[in-house]
N, C-alpha and C positions, 0 to 999 in steps of 0.2 A: 542344821539346811536351812537354807533361804531360798524361795522358789519368787520365782520373779516373770509376773506377767505382762511380759509385750502382744500389742497386736499382732495377729497373723501375716499380715501384711498392711504397707503402709498406707496412708490416711488416702483415701478420696479424694481428687478434685472440688470445688465446692462450684455452684451452677455456676455463678458469676464468671468466675478464671475460666471455666470450662467454655462456656461463648465465648469470652476474650479470646481465648484461642482458636476459636473457629473464625471468629471476624479476621484474625490476623492472618492465617492459614487463606482463607480467600482474597484479601488484600493483596498476600503478598504470589498468588494464582493470579490476580489481578495484571499484577503488575510486572510481573515477568516471561507468565505463559501466551497472554492473551496478546501484546506487541509482535510476539512471532507470530500470530494469525495474520495481524492486520498486515505488520509490514511487507508484505505480498503485492497485496490489494492496495495499500498506495502508491507501492512505488510501479503496478503496472498501472492507475490514473494516471500519474503523474506523466507516465511516459506518453500513453495516451494524448495527455494534454499538450507535448512535445510537437508530439506529430500532429496532430490538429493544426497548430499553429506554423508549422512548419510546410506543412501543407496548404493553410492557406495563403499563405506567404508568395510560396511559389506558383501558386492558382491566377495571382491578381493578370487581368489587361495587360500586356503590353502598348505603349505609347505608339499610337496612328503617326506612320511615318508624315512627316510635312509634308505641300505643296510640290516642292522641287524636287524630291525628294523619290525615288520610285518604288513603289512596292515590292518585295523580292516574293517571290514562290518558291517553296522547298520542292524536288526534283525528287524525292525520295519517300517511300512510306507504300502503302497498298495503292494499284493503280498508278505510280508513276511513271509506267512504262506508255501507257496508252494515250499520253496528251503528244 
């Protein structure tokens, strides 16, 4: 009769292999999960910059008419009926 003694559980990882597994897990977390948190903020920031640029282009002062061109006044808006 032969008796074979085998370990009850498989051999555990070394400290270096365990640390490598932790580092790889953290790297995967940062590569995959963090962009899902940062991408909306970057999108909102880019949209805000586009809004600011377009708003600044629309608010530039218009050219003053030349000496021979009469200036037109608007008859619409608040108080237009009092003139």
